[in-house]
N, C-alpha and C positions, 0 to 999 in steps of 0.2 A: 456434501450433506453441512459441512462444519463451516460453509461459505453462506450458505441458506439460513443457518444457526446465527451468525454474524451478523445477518441482515435484517433479522427477525429484533436480537437484541437493538440496533441501531434506530428502528422504528419505534420501539418502545423507549429508548431515550428521548427521542424527539417527540413523542406525546406527551410523555411527561413535563420535559423543558417547555413546550406550549401551554400546557394546563398550567403551570406555575407563573407565566408569563403574562398571563391572556387577562383580561379584563374581570375586576372583582362583581361575580355574579349575584352577589347575598343581595337577598329582598329587602328593600326600604319602605317601612310603613310609612304610607301618605302622612304627613301634617294637618291640622286643623284649616280648613277653607278660609282664604281670605276675601271670597269674593261675597258681595252683599247676598241677603236672605232675600230682601225685597227691594223692590225699586222704586216705593212710594218715597224717600229721602230725596231721590233724584227728580223728583217731578212736582217738587214746593217750588211754588215763584220764589226767585233767588230777589230777595227784598233789601239786605245787607249793605248799607253806606250811605252817603249822604244826598239826601233830594232836595231841591228849592223851587221856587216858584212862587208867584203871586197870589195872593188870598184876597178877597173882596166881601166887605163888611156886605151883608145881604138883608140882614132884618133882626129886629129888636122886639122882645116880649117881654111881659111878666114871668118873674123868675117862680119859683117853688120853695124858697125860705122862710125864716119865721114869720114874716109879715106875708100870707099868700095872696091877701088882697091887694097887696102894691103893686103896680103895673110902671110899662116902662115908660110913663108920661114924667114921673119925676124927677129928680135933678140928675142920677145917676144913667138912667135910660136917655134921657134927652142929650146927654153929652154924646153918645153914640147914635142918637139918630140923626143928629145935626151931620156926621159925617158918611150916613149911607151910601153906599157906594165907592166910597174909596179904598184902595187897592194898595197892600205893601206886601214888601218881599218877606218871606218865611222859610226857613229851614228845618227839615226832620231829618234829625239822624236817628237810624235804624240798626241796630244787632238783633241776629237772627238763630235760631236753635232750633230747626226744624219748621215746625208750622206757629212757635212761639217766639215772641217780638217784644222787644225793648225799644222804645223812641224816645226823643227829645225834641221840642217843637221849640223853636226861637223864634220871635217876630222882631223883625227891623225897626219897625213903625212904633212899636209899645216897648218894647225893651223885654215882654214877657216870656218866661220860658217853662215849659211844663214838662213833666215826665211820665210817660203813658207805658203799659202793659197791655199787650192783647194779643191777637192770632191774625194768620191769614188763612182764607177757607179754601175749602179742594177748587170752588168756582173762580177764585181769583178774586176774591174781595177781601179788604184789609178792614180790620175793625179795631179799634184801639181806644182805653180809657187812661182818664188822668183821676187822680186824686192828689195831687201836690203840683203846685206851682212856686216860682220867685215869688218876692215880696210883693205885697197887696198895690193896685195902682190907686193914685189921692187924685180926686178931682175937684175944683172951686166951683161952686154954683152959681149963678147970676146973681142970685140973693147975697153972695159974701160965704156961704155955708161952704166947708169942706167936708167932703164923704169920702170915705175908702173902700173901695171895691173889694170886698175878701172873696176869693176863689173858693167854690163849693166843689167843682167837677167840669169834665169836656172830655167830649168825644171827639173821636176822629175816623168816616169813613170813606171809602175810596174803593175802587176798582182797577185790577193791572191793565195792563196792553196786552200780554202775552202769558202765555200759562207758563213758562219757567224763566226764559232769559228778559224779564221786565225791562223794559227803558222808560215809562214813564206810569205815574199814580193817576188817575182820571176820576173825573165826576165826583171830585170831593166836598164833603160837608165836615165843616168844625162847627161844635157849639161851645160856648164857656158860659159857666154859670156863676153868677155873683149874688151875695148878699152885701147892698150898699149899706155902709155906717157911716152914720155922724161923726165928725171928729170935733168932741166938744173942746172949745178954746181953754176953759176951766180945769182941762185935764181930769175929767169926770169919767165914766165907763162909756163907750160907744153905744149909739141908739141903734138898735137892727131895726132899719124901719121898711126895706123895701129888696126884694128880689129881681134880678134881670138874667134874661137868656140871650145871650149874642151870638148872631149865627155868621157865620162865614162860608165861602164857596171859593172852589177852585176848579180850573178847568182840567189843569195837568201839571203834575210834579216830575221834573225830570233830572237824572243824576246830574251829579256836580262832582 
């Protein structure tokens, strides 16, 4: 009987030791989930980076500046008409926050650089709008007059080649609107006398 009692005591001691040395089974409450609540941000076309390619001067039209009746046939417009079809390399630098975009377009041909804001649509369309550019362009007319092309605005539209992992921007259209002002030698105020809209197109811009 005594031997059986000692055995029971020994088993009890082993059970206590196993309990004290075993794993901590205290429940731990789960923390906040780090998983995305929606897949939408992951499915937006990825456009951030530097893009480049040739843009072709495709057409010139009268503008919408202060002199609305002015057409492209005046000096400022003629300067572009004379080089219709000319292509120059342009670079487009894009930063992206979701669907919101900021971009800067720089032309190797004219040196003009413009800053844009815009969005990428759910169907892979890109739309950008600019209200600021670098210093105005200055031209000398055949009759000796000097005119300054003051930037009014610009737009860029294009489509992406893929829904997410984009490698090219395609079928692009770029428009620049200028007010053309005569620069007077005597230093008087410039004379706003025409508006011009210049259109460019590109087949594709690729990552650089």
